[in-house]
C-alpha positions as CSV (number, residue, x, y, z in Angstrom):
1,M,21.8,-17.4,-5.0
2,T,20.3,-20.8,-4.0
3,G,20.5,-20.0,-0.3
4,P,18.7,-16.7,-0.3
5,R,16.0,-18.0,-2.7
6,L,15.5,-21.0,-0.5
7,S,15.2,-18.9,2.6
8,T,12.7,-16.7,1.0
9,R,10.6,-19.7,0.0
10,L,10.8,-21.0,3.6
11,R,9.7,-17.7,5.1
12,F,6.9,-17.2,2.6
13,G,6.0,-20.9,3.3
14,V,5.5,-19.9,7.0
15,A,3.3,-17.0,6.0
16,T,1.2,-19.3,3.8
17,L,0.9,-21.8,6.6
18,L,-0.4,-19.1,8.9
19,V,-3.0,-18.1,6.3
20,A,-4.0,-21.8,5.9
21,A,-4.2,-22.2,9.7
22,A,-6.6,-19.2,9.9
23,G,-8.8,-20.7,7.1
24,A,-8.7,-24.1,8.7
25,A,-9.8,-22.6,12.0
26,S,-12.8,-21.1,10.3
27,L,-13.8,-24.4,8.8
28,A,-13.4,-26.2,12.0
29,V,-15.7,-24.0,14.0
30,A,-18.1,-23.0,11.2
31,P,-21.0,-25.1,12.5
32,D,-20.9,-23.3,15.9
33,L,-20.6,-19.7,14.6
34,P,-23.7,-17.5,14.6
35,E,-25.4,-16.4,11.4
36,Q,-24.3,-12.9,12.0
37,M,-20.7,-12.5,13.3
38,V,-19.5,-9.6,15.3
39,T,-16.5,-8.2,13.4
40,R,-16.1,-4.6,14.5
41,W,-15.6,-3.0,17.9
42,N,-15.1,0.6,19.2
43,A,-12.3,1.9,21.3
44,A,-14.0,0.7,24.4
45,G,-14.2,-2.8,23.1
46,E,-18.0,-2.7,22.5
47,P,-19.3,-4.5,19.4
48,T,-20.3,-2.0,16.6
49,G,-20.8,-4.1,13.5
50,T,-21.5,-7.5,12.1
51,L,-21.0,-9.6,8.9
52,S,-22.7,-12.7,7.7
53,R,-21.1,-15.9,8.8
54,T,-19.5,-16.6,5.4
55,A,-18.0,-13.1,5.2
56,G,-16.8,-13.2,8.8
57,M,-15.1,-16.5,8.3
58,W,-13.2,-15.6,5.2
59,L,-12.6,-11.8,5.3
60,V,-9.3,-11.8,7.3
61,P,-7.9,-15.0,5.8
62,G,-8.7,-13.6,2.4
63,I,-7.0,-10.3,3.1
64,A,-4.0,-12.2,4.5
65,A,-3.8,-14.4,1.4
66,G,-4.0,-11.4,-0.9
67,L,-1.2,-9.6,1.0
68,V,1.1,-12.6,0.9
69,G,0.6,-12.8,-2.8
70,L,1.1,-9.1,-3.2
71,F,4.3,-9.1,-1.1
72,A,5.6,-12.0,-3.3
73,L,4.9,-10.1,-6.5
74,L,6.3,-6.6,-5.5
75,P,10.0,-7.4,-5.7
76,R,9.5,-8.9,-9.1
77,I,7.8,-5.9,-10.6
78,D,9.7,-3.1,-8.8
79,P,12.1,-1.3,-11.2
80,L,14.5,-1.2,-8.3
81,G,13.9,-4.8,-7.4
82,E,17.7,-5.4,-7.1
83,N,17.6,-3.1,-4.1
84,V,15.0,-5.2,-2.3
85,A,17.5,-8.1,-2.5
86,G,19.7,-6.1,-0.2
87,F,17.2,-6.3,2.6
88,R,15.3,-9.4,1.5
89,V,15.6,-11.2,4.9
90,H,14.0,-8.3,6.7
91,Y,11.4,-8.0,4.0
92,D,10.4,-11.6,4.2
93,R,10.2,-11.5,8.0
94,F,8.0,-8.5,7.8
95,V,5.6,-10.5,5.6
96,V,5.6,-13.3,8.3
97,V,4.9,-10.7,11.1
98,V,2.0,-9.1,9.2
99,T,0.5,-12.5,8.5
100,A,0.9,-13.6,12.1
101,F,-0.8,-10.5,13.3
102,L,-3.8,-11.0,10.9
103,A,-4.0,-14.7,11.9
104,A,-4.0,-13.9,15.6
105,L,-6.7,-11.2,15.1
106,H,-8.8,-13.7,13.1
107,L,-8.6,-16.3,15.8
108,A,-9.7,-13.7,18.4
109,V,-12.7,-12.8,16.3
110,L,-13.7,-16.5,16.0
111,A,-13.3,-16.9,19.8
112,V,-15.6,-14.0,20.6
113,N,-18.2,-15.3,18.2
114,L,-18.0,-18.7,19.9
115,G,-18.8,-17.2,23.2
116,Y,-15.4,-16.8,24.7
117,A,-14.5,-13.7,26.7
118,V,-11.8,-12.3,24.5
119,D,-10.9,-8.6,24.3
120,V,-10.3,-8.2,20.6
121,T,-9.4,-4.5,20.9
122,T,-6.6,-5.3,23.3
123,I,-5.3,-8.1,21.0
124,A,-5.5,-5.7,18.0
125,V,-3.5,-3.0,19.8
126,A,-0.9,-5.4,21.2
127,G,-0.5,-7.0,17.8
128,A,-0.2,-3.7,16.0
129,A,2.4,-2.6,18.6
130,A,4.5,-5.7,17.7
131,L,4.0,-4.9,14.0
132,F,5.2,-1.3,14.6
133,Y,8.2,-2.5,16.5
134,Y,9.3,-4.8,13.7
135,L,8.6,-2.0,11.2
136,G,11.0,0.1,13.3
137,T,13.6,-2.7,13.0
138,L,13.0,-3.0,9.2
139,L,13.1,0.6,8.1
140,P,16.8,1.3,8.7
141,H,17.6,-1.6,6.4
142,V,15.2,-0.6,3.5
143,E,17.0,0.5,0.4
144,P,15.3,2.8,-2.2
145,N,12.4,1.1,-3.9
146,W,8.9,2.0,-5.2
147,F,6.7,0.0,-2.8
148,L,8.1,-0.2,0.7
149,G,9.3,2.4,3.1
150,I,8.9,6.1,3.7
151,R,8.4,7.2,0.0
152,T,8.1,10.9,-0.2
153,P,9.2,13.0,-3.2
154,W,12.3,14.0,-1.3
155,T,13.4,10.5,-0.1
156,L,12.9,9.2,-3.6
157,S,15.0,12.0,-5.0
158,D,18.1,11.7,-2.8
159,E,19.6,8.6,-1.3
160,T,21.1,10.4,1.7
161,V,17.7,11.8,2.5
162,W,16.2,8.3,2.1
163,D,18.7,6.8,4.5
164,R,18.5,9.5,7.2
165,T,14.7,9.6,7.0
166,H,14.4,5.8,7.4
167,A,16.8,5.9,10.3
168,L,14.6,8.4,12.1
169,G,11.4,6.5,11.1
170,G,12.8,3.3,12.6
171,R,13.4,5.0,15.9
172,L,9.9,6.7,15.9
173,F,8.1,3.5,15.0
174,K,9.8,1.7,17.9
175,L,8.8,4.5,20.2
176,S,5.2,4.3,18.8
177,A,5.2,0.6,19.6
178,L,6.2,1.3,23.2
179,L,3.5,4.0,23.6
180,A,0.9,1.6,22.2
181,V,1.9,-1.0,24.8
182,A,1.6,1.7,27.5
183,G,-1.8,2.5,26.1
184,L,-3.0,-1.0,27.0
185,F,-3.2,0.2,30.5
186,A,-5.4,3.2,29.5
187,G,-8.6,1.2,28.9
188,E,-10.8,2.6,26.3
189,Y,-8.1,5.1,25.3
190,A,-5.7,2.4,24.2
191,V,-6.5,2.8,20.5
192,Y,-5.5,6.5,20.7
193,F,-2.1,5.5,22.0
194,L,-1.7,3.4,18.9
195,V,-3.2,5.7,16.2
196,G,-1.8,9.0,17.6
197,P,1.9,8.1,17.5
198,A,1.5,6.4,14.1
199,V,0.0,9.6,12.6
200,A,2.7,11.7,14.3
201,T,5.4,9.5,13.0
202,A,4.1,9.8,9.4
203,A,3.9,13.5,9.6
204,I,7.3,14.0,11.3
205,T,9.2,11.7,8.8
206,A,7.6,13.4,5.8
207,A,8.5,16.9,7.2
208,Y,12.0,15.7,8.1
209,S,12.6,14.4,4.6
210,Y,11.6,17.7,3.1
211,V,13.9,19.7,5.5
212,L,16.8,17.4,4.7
213,Y,16.2,17.7,1.0
214,A,15.9,21.5,1.2
215,R,19.2,21.8,3.2
216,R,21.2,19.5,1.0
217,P,24.1,21.1,-0.9
218,A,23.2,22.4,-4.3
219,E,24.7,20.7,-7.4
220,G,28.2,21.9,-7.9
221,D,28.4,23.3,-4.4
222,D,31.7,22.5,-2.8
223,G,30.1,22.6,0.6
224,D,32.4,25.3,2.2
225,G,29.7,27.9,2.0
226,A,32.0,30.5,0.6
227,A,30.8,32.8,-2.1
228,P,32.7,32.7,-5.4
229,T,35.1,35.5,-5.9
230,A,35.7,37.4,-9.1
231,K,39.1,37.2,-10.8
């Protein structure tokens, strides 16, 4: 068990370093940041909201740090934590990908507020597309647990339904990632190419899990579809 545990520590160490780098970047440029930082943009990339310098500097690094801590805790408190061990490498890599996405987004926000011409909306969509693609890679490996995956009443009630739903979800999230990348060429509509497929994927996988569960053989059914005959 030493090897897997060490690998997990290394991957979470990378995630922690990414959070630290985001925080260090905030400290390094703090004197040059405006009192009110732009932190929100609409689909067209136009600024729509601000936060104070302190809040803008630490909001995303704080969220990232909280997520890393939460991801470290979940396998320990999950009643099905032993199942997480079966896909732990993919789980840990997902944590690194999420943290890298947040760190890149934070650096883009800092750059804009320092006066650089950075399209934060494009970076957000591109980063989310990468996150979706890795999620599509992760899902087929996810075993039943209480915190990660497509957790509907039907996937949680039947392991076959879980496996088949996650296989479909993996393909759909990869397709969503490709559509999001295509949306980068759609200008102000790029966000819709990201959000629309993601919502559709959630709806389709939930409906699919229900259909699979409803069609599964009943308990005691031998699966041949023949009606019992009287003797």
